[in-house]
Structure formats: structure tokens, C-alpha cells
DSSP file (Angstrom, degrees, kcal/mol; ACC not computed):
  #  RESIDUE AA STRUCTURE BP1 BP2  ACC     N-H-->O    O-->H-N    N-H-->O    O-->H-N    TCO  KAPPA ALPHA  PHI   PSI    X-CA   Y-CA   Z-CA
    1    1 A M     >        0   0    0      0, 0.0     4,-2.0     0, 0.0     5,-0.2   0.000 360.0 360.0 360.0 -46.5  110.4  157.6  133.2
    2    2 A R  H  >  +     0   0    0      1,-0.2     4,-2.2     2,-0.2     5,-0.2   0.887 360.0  50.3 -66.8 -38.8  111.8  159.2  130.1
    3    3 A K  H  > S+     0   0    0      2,-0.2     4,-2.6     1,-0.2    -1,-0.2   0.900 110.2  49.6 -66.9 -40.0  109.5  162.2  130.3
    4    4 A S  H  > S+     0   0    0      2,-0.2     4,-2.4     1,-0.2    -1,-0.2   0.877 111.0  49.9 -67.6 -36.6  110.4  162.8  134.0
    5    5 A L  H  X S+     0   0    0     -4,-2.0     4,-2.1     2,-0.2    -2,-0.2   0.922 112.9  46.6 -65.7 -44.2  114.2  162.6  133.2
    6    6 A L  H  X S+     0   0    0     -4,-2.2     4,-2.0     2,-0.2    -2,-0.2   0.903 113.0  49.5 -63.9 -42.0  113.8  165.1  130.4
    7    7 A L  H  X S+     0   0    0     -4,-2.6     4,-2.1     2,-0.2    -2,-0.2   0.901 110.7  49.4 -64.5 -41.9  111.7  167.4  132.5
    8    8 A S  H  X S+     0   0    0     -4,-2.4     4,-2.2     1,-0.2    -1,-0.2   0.886 110.4  50.7 -67.3 -37.4  114.2  167.3  135.4
    9    9 A L  H  X S+     0   0    0     -4,-2.1     4,-2.2     2,-0.2    -1,-0.2   0.888 109.8  51.1 -65.0 -38.7  117.1  168.0  133.0
   10   10 A L  H  X S+     0   0    0     -4,-2.0     4,-2.2     2,-0.2    -2,-0.2   0.901 110.1  48.9 -64.5 -41.8  115.2  171.0  131.6
   11   11 A I  H  X S+     0   0    0     -4,-2.1     4,-2.3     2,-0.2    -2,-0.2   0.905 111.0  50.0 -65.3 -41.7  114.6  172.4  135.1
   12   12 A V  H  X S+     0   0    0     -4,-2.2     4,-2.3     2,-0.2    -2,-0.2   0.903 110.4  50.9 -63.3 -40.8  118.3  172.0  136.0
   13   13 A L  H  X S+     0   0    0     -4,-2.2     4,-2.3     2,-0.2    -2,-0.2   0.914 110.3  48.6 -63.3 -43.7  119.2  173.8  132.8
   14   14 A L  H  X S+     0   0    0     -4,-2.2     4,-2.2     1,-0.2    -1,-0.2   0.897 111.4  50.0 -63.8 -40.8  116.9  176.7  133.6
   15   15 A C  H  X S+     0   0    0     -4,-2.3     4,-2.3     2,-0.2    -2,-0.2   0.899 110.6  50.0 -64.2 -40.7  118.2  177.0  137.1
   16   16 A A  H  X S+     0   0    0     -4,-2.3     4,-2.1     2,-0.2    -2,-0.2   0.901 111.1  48.6 -65.3 -41.3  121.8  177.0  135.8
   17   17 A L  H  X S+     0   0    0     -4,-2.3     4,-1.7     2,-0.2    -1,-0.2   0.891 111.9  49.3 -65.9 -39.4  121.0  179.8  133.3
   18   18 A T  H  X S+     0   0    0     -4,-2.2     4,-1.3     2,-0.2    -2,-0.2   0.904 110.7  49.8 -66.2 -41.8  119.2  181.8  136.0
   19   19 A A  H  < S+     0   0    0     -4,-2.3     4,-0.3     1,-0.2    -2,-0.2   0.888 111.7  47.8 -65.5 -39.2  122.1  181.5  138.4
   20   20 A S  H >< S+     0   0    0     -4,-2.1     3,-0.7     1,-0.2    -1,-0.2   0.820 107.9  55.9 -72.6 -29.1  124.7  182.5  135.8
   21   21 A A  H 3< S+     0   0    0     -4,-1.7    -1,-0.2     1,-0.2    -2,-0.2   0.811 106.2  51.0 -70.7 -29.3  122.6  185.5  134.7
   22   22 A K  T 3< S+     0   0    0     -4,-1.3    -1,-0.2    -3,-0.1    -2,-0.2   0.496  81.4 121.6 -85.4  -4.2  122.5  186.9  138.3
   23   23 A K    <   -     0   0    0     -3,-0.7     3,-0.1    -4,-0.3     2,-0.1  -0.408  60.9-130.3 -65.2 129.6  126.3  186.6  138.7
   24   24 A A        -     0   0    0     -2,-0.2    45,-0.2     1,-0.1     2,-0.1  -0.344  28.4 -88.7 -79.8 159.9  127.8  190.0  139.5
   25   25 A S        -     0   0    0     43,-1.8    -1,-0.1    45,-0.2    45,-0.1  -0.452  34.3-169.9 -66.0 137.3  130.8  191.6  137.7
   26   26 A T        +     0   0    0     -2,-0.1    63,-3.0    17,-0.1     2,-0.9   0.290  54.7 101.5-114.2   8.5  134.1  190.6  139.2
   27   27 A I  E     -A   88   0A   0     16,-0.3    16,-2.4    61,-0.2     2,-0.4  -0.831  54.2-166.4 -98.7 105.3  136.4  193.0  137.4
   28   28 A K  E     -AB  87  42A   0     59,-2.9    59,-3.0    -2,-0.9     2,-0.4  -0.718   9.0-166.4 -89.0 138.7  137.2  195.9  139.7
   29   29 A C  E     -AB  86  41A   0     12,-3.2    12,-2.2    -2,-0.4     2,-0.4  -0.960  18.1-161.5-131.6 148.4  138.8  198.9  138.0
   30   30 A E  E     -AB  85  40A   0     55,-2.1    55,-2.3    -2,-0.4     2,-0.4  -0.995  16.4-163.5-124.2 123.7  140.6  202.0  139.1
   31   31 A L  E     -AB  84  39A   0      8,-3.5     8,-2.4    -2,-0.4     2,-0.5  -0.850  12.3-161.3-108.4 142.3  140.8  204.9  136.7
   32   32 A I  E     -AB  83  38A   0     51,-2.7    50,-2.5    -2,-0.4    51,-1.7  -0.971  22.0-149.8-118.0 113.6  143.2  207.9  136.8
   33   33 A L  E >   -A   81   0A   0      4,-2.8     3,-2.0    -2,-0.5    48,-0.2  -0.269  28.5-102.2 -78.2 166.9  141.8  210.6  134.5
   34   34 A N  T 3  S+     0   0    0     46,-2.0    47,-0.1     1,-0.3    -1,-0.1   0.791 122.4  56.2 -60.4 -29.2  143.9  213.1  132.7
   35   35 A D  T 3  S-     0   0    0     45,-0.3    -1,-0.3     2,-0.1    46,-0.1   0.418 122.8-104.4 -84.5   2.8  143.1  215.8  135.3
   36   36 A G  S <  S+     0   0    0     -3,-2.0    -2,-0.1     1,-0.3     2,-0.1   0.328  73.2 142.9  94.4  -6.7  144.4  213.5  138.1
   37   37 A K        -     0   0    0     -5,-0.1    -4,-2.8     1,-0.1     2,-0.5  -0.444  42.8-140.6 -69.4 139.4  141.0  212.5  139.5
   38   38 A K  E     -B   32   0A   0     -6,-0.2     2,-0.4    -2,-0.1    -6,-0.2  -0.893  17.6-172.2-106.4 129.8  140.8  208.9  140.7
   39   39 A V  E     -B   31   0A   0     -8,-2.4    -8,-3.5    -2,-0.5     2,-0.4  -0.974   1.3-168.0-122.6 132.9  137.6  206.8  140.0
   40   40 A E  E     +B   30   0A   0     -2,-0.4     2,-0.3   -10,-0.2   -10,-0.2  -0.928  30.1 103.2-120.2 146.9  136.9  203.4  141.4
   41   41 A G  E     -B   29   0A   0    -12,-2.2   -12,-3.2    -2,-0.4     2,-0.4  -0.961  63.1 -63.0 175.8-159.7  134.2  200.9  140.4
   42   42 A W  E     -BC  28  65A   0     23,-2.4    23,-3.0    -2,-0.3     2,-0.4  -0.950  44.7-114.7-121.0 138.4  133.4  197.7  138.4
   43   43 A L  E     + C   0  64A   0    -16,-2.4   -16,-0.3    -2,-0.4    21,-0.2  -0.556  33.4 173.3 -73.5 124.0  133.8  197.3  134.7
   44   44 A V  E     -     0   0A   0     19,-2.8     2,-0.3     1,-0.4    -1,-0.2   0.866  61.8 -26.3 -96.8 -51.8  130.4  196.7  133.0
   45   45 A K  E     - C   0  63A   0     18,-0.9    18,-2.8     2,-0.0    -1,-0.4  -0.984  53.5-152.5-158.1 163.8  131.3  196.7  129.3
   46   46 A D  E     - C   0  62A   0     -2,-0.3     2,-0.4    16,-0.2    16,-0.3  -0.967   7.9-144.9-140.4 158.0  133.8  198.1  126.9
   47   47 A K  E     + C   0  61A   0     14,-3.3    13,-2.7    -2,-0.3    14,-1.6  -0.983  24.9 179.9-122.6 132.7  134.0  199.0  123.2
   48   48 A S  E     - C   0  59A   0     -2,-0.4     2,-0.3    11,-0.3    11,-0.2  -0.917  15.1-160.1-135.0 160.4  137.1  198.4  121.2
   49   49 A E  E     - C   0  58A   0      9,-2.6     9,-3.4    -2,-0.3     2,-0.4  -0.896  19.1-126.4-130.8 160.9  138.5  198.8  117.6
   50   50 A T  E     - C   0  57A   0     -2,-0.3     2,-0.3     7,-0.2     7,-0.2  -0.884  24.5-170.6-112.9 146.0  141.3  197.2  115.8
   51   51 A Y  E   > + C   0  56A   0      5,-2.0     5,-2.3    -2,-0.4     3,-0.2  -0.931  37.3   7.2-132.6 153.2  144.2  199.1  114.0
   52   52 A G  T > 5S-     0   0    0     -2,-0.3     3,-1.4     3,-0.2    52,-0.0   0.169  93.2 -58.8  74.6 175.9  147.1  198.3  111.7
   53   53 A P  T 3 5S+     0   0    0      0, 0.0    -1,-0.2     0, 0.0     0, 0.0   0.722 133.6  52.9 -68.9 -21.3  148.2  195.3  109.8
   54   54 A Y  T 3 5S-     0   0    0     -3,-0.2    -2,-0.2     2,-0.0    -3,-0.0   0.353 108.5-123.9 -95.7   5.7  148.6  193.2  113.0
   55   55 A M  T < 5 -     0   0    0     -3,-1.4     2,-0.3     1,-0.2    -3,-0.2   0.930  34.4-165.6  52.7  54.8  145.0  194.0  114.1
   56   56 A V  E   < -C   51   0A   0     -5,-2.3    -5,-2.0    47,-0.1     2,-0.4  -0.561  16.7-127.6 -71.9 129.2  146.0  195.5  117.5
   57   57 A K  E     -C   50   0A   0     -2,-0.3     2,-0.4    -7,-0.2    -7,-0.2  -0.671  27.5-174.0 -84.5 129.0  142.9  195.8  119.7
   58   58 A N  E     -C   49   0A   0     -9,-3.4    -9,-2.6    -2,-0.4     2,-0.4  -0.984  20.5-135.0-128.0 120.7  142.4  199.3  121.2
   59   59 A V  E     +C   48   0A   0     -2,-0.4   -11,-0.3   -11,-0.2     3,-0.1  -0.599  26.3 173.1 -76.0 128.6  139.7  200.1  123.8
   60   60 A T  E     +     0   0A   0    -13,-2.7    18,-3.2    -2,-0.4    19,-0.3   0.781  62.1  11.7-105.4 -37.1  137.9  203.3  122.9
   61   61 A D  E     +CD  47  77A   0    -14,-1.6   -14,-3.3    16,-0.2    -1,-0.3  -0.983  60.5 176.5-141.8 149.7  135.0  203.5  125.4
   62   62 A F  E     -CD  46  76A   0     14,-2.2    14,-3.0    -2,-0.3     2,-0.5  -0.989  22.6-131.5-152.7 157.8  134.0  201.7  128.6
   63   63 A V  E     -CD  45  75A   0    -18,-2.8   -19,-2.8    -2,-0.3   -18,-0.9  -0.935  17.3-165.5-115.2 129.9  131.3  201.8  131.3
   64   64 A V  E     -CD  43  74A   0     10,-2.8    10,-2.7    -2,-0.5     2,-0.2  -0.965   5.9-158.8-118.6 126.9  132.2  201.7  135.0
   65   65 A A  E     -C   42   0A   0    -23,-3.0   -23,-2.4    -2,-0.5     8,-0.2  -0.653  20.9-132.4-101.3 159.6  129.5  201.1  137.6
   66   66 A T  S    S+     0   0    0      6,-0.3    -1,-0.1    -2,-0.2     7,-0.1   0.667  90.9  36.1 -85.5 -17.4  129.6  202.0  141.3
   67   67 A S  S >  S-     0   0    0    -25,-0.1     3,-0.8     1,-0.1   -25,-0.2  -0.953  80.0-122.1-133.5 154.8  128.5  198.6  142.5
   68   68 A P  T 3  S+     0   0    0      0, 0.0   -43,-1.8     0, 0.0   -41,-0.1   0.762 111.3  52.2 -67.1 -24.3  129.2  195.0  141.3
   69   69 A Q  T 3  S+     0   0    0    -45,-0.2     2,-0.1     2,-0.0    -3,-0.0   0.655  86.8 104.4 -85.8 -15.5  125.5  194.3  140.8
   70   70 A S    <   -     0   0    0     -3,-0.8   -45,-0.2     1,-0.1    -5,-0.1  -0.390  49.4-167.6 -72.3 141.5  124.7  197.4  138.7
   71   71 A K  S    S+     0   0    0     -2,-0.1     2,-0.3     2,-0.0    -1,-0.1   0.518  73.7  56.5-101.6 -10.6  124.3  197.0  134.9
   72   72 A E        +     0   0    0    -28,-0.0    -6,-0.3    -8,-0.0     2,-0.2  -0.917  63.1 139.1-122.7 149.6  124.5  200.7  134.2
   73   73 A G        -     0   0    0     -2,-0.3     2,-0.4    -8,-0.2    -8,-0.3  -0.815  52.3 -45.6-160.4-159.8  127.2  203.2  135.1
   74   74 A T  E     -D   64   0A   0    -10,-2.7   -10,-2.8    -2,-0.2     2,-0.4  -0.739  49.5-135.4 -91.5 133.1  129.3  206.1  133.9
   75   75 A S  E     -D   63   0A   0     -2,-0.4     2,-0.4   -12,-0.2   -12,-0.2  -0.731  21.2-169.1 -90.5 134.6  130.7  206.0  130.4
   76   76 A Y  E     -D   62   0A   0    -14,-3.0   -14,-2.2    -2,-0.4     2,-0.3  -0.959  15.6-137.5-123.6 142.0  134.4  207.0  129.9
   77   77 A N  E >   -D   61   0A   0     -2,-0.4     3,-1.6   -16,-0.2     4,-0.4  -0.752  21.4-126.1 -93.2 144.4  136.2  207.7  126.7
   78   78 A A  G >  S+     0   0    0    -18,-3.2     3,-0.9    -2,-0.3   -17,-0.1   0.777 109.1  63.6 -63.1 -25.9  139.8  206.3  126.4
   79   79 A D  G 3  S+     0   0    0    -19,-0.3    -1,-0.3     1,-0.2    31,-0.2   0.722 100.8  52.8 -69.5 -19.9  141.0  209.8  125.5
   80   80 A D  G <  S+     0   0    0     -3,-1.6   -46,-2.0   -47,-0.1     2,-0.5   0.528  98.1  78.6 -90.0  -7.6  139.9  211.0  129.0
   81   81 A V  E <   -A   33   0A   0     -3,-0.9   -48,-0.2    -4,-0.4     3,-0.1  -0.885  48.9-177.0-112.3 130.5  141.8  208.3  130.9
   82   82 A K  E    S+     0   0A   0    -50,-2.5    17,-1.8    -2,-0.5     2,-0.3   0.821  75.5   3.0 -87.2 -36.5  145.5  208.3  131.6
   83   83 A E  E     -AE  32  98A   0    -51,-1.7   -51,-2.7    15,-0.2     2,-0.4  -0.997  57.8-167.0-153.6 144.6  145.7  205.0  133.3
   84   84 A I  E     -AE  31  97A   0     13,-2.6    13,-3.5    -2,-0.3     2,-0.5  -1.000   4.4-162.7-137.2 137.8  143.4  202.0  134.2
   85   85 A K  E     -AE  30  96A   0    -55,-2.3   -55,-2.1    -2,-0.4     2,-0.4  -0.984   9.1-164.2-121.0 122.3  144.1  199.1  136.6
   86   86 A L  E     -AE  29  95A   0      9,-2.9     9,-2.9    -2,-0.5     2,-0.4  -0.895   5.2-173.0-108.2 134.0  141.8  196.1  136.3
   87   87 A T  E     -AE  28  94A   0    -59,-3.0   -59,-2.9    -2,-0.4     2,-0.7  -0.990  19.7-142.5-130.9 124.8  141.6  193.4  139.0
   88   88 A N  E  >  -A   27   0A   0      5,-2.8     4,-2.6    -2,-0.4   -61,-0.2  -0.770  12.2-159.0 -83.1 114.5  139.8  190.1  138.8
   89   89 A E  T  4 S+     0   0    0    -63,-3.0    -1,-0.2    -2,-0.7   -62,-0.1   0.750  86.3  53.2 -70.2 -23.3  138.4  189.7  142.3
   90   90 A V  T  4 S+     0   0    0    -64,-0.3    -1,-0.2     1,-0.1   -63,-0.0   0.955 124.8  21.1 -75.6 -51.6  138.0  185.9  141.9
   91   91 A S  T  4 S-     0   0    0      2,-0.1    -2,-0.2     1,-0.0    -1,-0.1   0.683  95.5-129.9 -92.3 -19.0  141.6  185.1  140.9
   92   92 A G     <  +     0   0    0     -4,-2.6    -3,-0.1     1,-0.3     2,-0.1   0.455  54.9 149.3  83.2  -0.2  143.3  188.2  142.3
   93   93 A E        -     0   0    0     -5,-0.2    -5,-2.8    -6,-0.1     2,-0.4  -0.445  27.8-163.3 -69.9 139.4  145.0  188.7  138.9
   94   94 A S  E     -E   87   0A   0     -7,-0.2     2,-0.4    -2,-0.1    -7,-0.2  -0.978  11.6-172.7-131.1 139.0  145.7  192.4  138.2
   95   95 A L  E     -E   86   0A   0     -9,-2.9    -9,-2.9    -2,-0.4     2,-0.4  -0.979   8.3-156.4-129.0 143.5  146.6  194.3  135.0
   96   96 A E  E     -E   85   0A   0     -2,-0.4     2,-0.4   -11,-0.2   -11,-0.2  -0.981   9.2-167.1-123.5 129.4  147.6  197.9  134.5
   97   97 A Y  E     -E   84   0A   0    -13,-3.5   -13,-2.6    -2,-0.4     2,-0.3  -0.928   4.1-158.4-118.6 138.6  147.1  199.8  131.3
   98   98 A K  E     -E   83   0A   0     -2,-0.4     2,-0.3   -15,-0.2   -15,-0.2  -0.762  39.5 -87.8-107.0 158.2  148.6  203.1  130.2
   99   99 A S        -     0   0    0    -17,-1.8     2,-0.6    -2,-0.3   -17,-0.1  -0.515  44.3-163.7 -66.8 124.9  147.2  205.4  127.5
  100  100 A L        +     0   0    0     -2,-0.3     3,-0.4     1,-0.1     4,-0.3  -0.896  24.7 163.7-118.5 102.4  148.8  204.3  124.2
  101  101 A Y        +     0   0    0     -2,-0.6     3,-0.5     1,-0.2     6,-0.3   0.584  67.0  79.5 -89.5 -10.8  148.5  206.8  121.4
  102  102 A A  S    S+     0   0    0      1,-0.2    -1,-0.2     4,-0.1     4,-0.1   0.720  82.5  65.5 -69.2 -19.9  151.3  205.1  119.4
  103  103 A V  S    S+     0   0    0     -3,-0.4     2,-0.3     2,-0.1    -1,-0.2   0.890  95.4  63.4 -69.9 -39.4  148.8  202.5  118.2
  104  104 A K  S >  S-     0   0    0     -3,-0.5     3,-0.7    -4,-0.3     2,-0.3  -0.641  92.9-116.9 -85.1 142.8  146.8  205.0  116.2
  105  105 A S  T 3  S+     0   0    0     -2,-0.3    -2,-0.1     1,-0.2    -1,-0.1  -0.589  88.3   6.7 -81.5 142.3  148.5  206.8  113.3
  106  106 A F  T 3  S+     0   0    0     -2,-0.3     2,-0.3     1,-0.2    -1,-0.2   0.840  95.8 126.1  60.7  41.4  149.0  210.5  113.5
  107  107 A T    <   -     0   0    0     -3,-0.7    -1,-0.2    -6,-0.3    -6,-0.0  -0.928  40.0-161.0-126.1 154.9  147.8  211.1  117.0
  108  108 A M        -     0   0    0     -2,-0.3    -6,-0.0    -6,-0.0     0, 0.0  -0.949  33.6 -94.0-129.5 150.2  149.4  212.8  120.0
  109  109 A P        -     0   0    0      0, 0.0   -30,-0.0     0, 0.0    -9,-0.0  -0.323  23.8-147.1 -62.6 146.3  148.5  212.6  123.7
  110  110 A R              0   0    0    -31,-0.2   -31,-0.0     1,-0.2   -30,-0.0   0.602 360.0 360.0 -89.0 -12.6  146.2  215.2  125.0
  111  111 A A              0   0    0    -29,-0.0    -1,-0.2   -76,-0.0   -29,-0.0   0.461 360.0 360.0-100.5 360.0  147.7  215.4  128.5
């Protein structure tokens, strides 16, 4: 009885892990590049750094895929992007970010 309970719990755990691994990205993004080109896709991953005494987080690079199931996409540098809009497809919440050069010391916008 105890072995069957343990075995069934192990199987349920494996099924739950497999189901969560197959879950697609739900963050849809729209980029407006410095040259005015608009790019749409899904956010795969991002790279960020922290600056200043208040440890402000600044995104430097991110990868955008063309489909929600894709794990690879096009890499963009934050210096090439003027504006990004992120939308969570599950909750519908949306955030819009503008290029902020004031966070880094001694930098000026390129556009």
C-alpha cells in the first residue's frame, strides 16, 4: 500500500513537471526600433544589469521569437530599441517601456 502510494505520487509529480515544461510563453511584445520599424513576437528571455546606489535594473538584451512555442528567436540590444510594449496574454496586463539613458551615467540617446 505504501509503495503504491509513493509510486503514484511520483508519477503525478513527473506529469506535473512535464506539463509545466511544455507551457508556452505568454508574454507578447511589440518593439519599435530606432529606425521606426515595428517588430511583434513573444519574449523568450532577457538579460539585465543593475546600476547606481539604488540598484536600478536595466534590461540590456532580449530575445523575441515569432511564435509562442519557439525557444529561439532574434536577439535585440536595448540600444537598438526605442520602445517596447509587453502584454501578458493570460491576465491581459500590459506595460510599456521607453528607452531610458538617464539610468546609465554619461550616456546620450542614439536616436
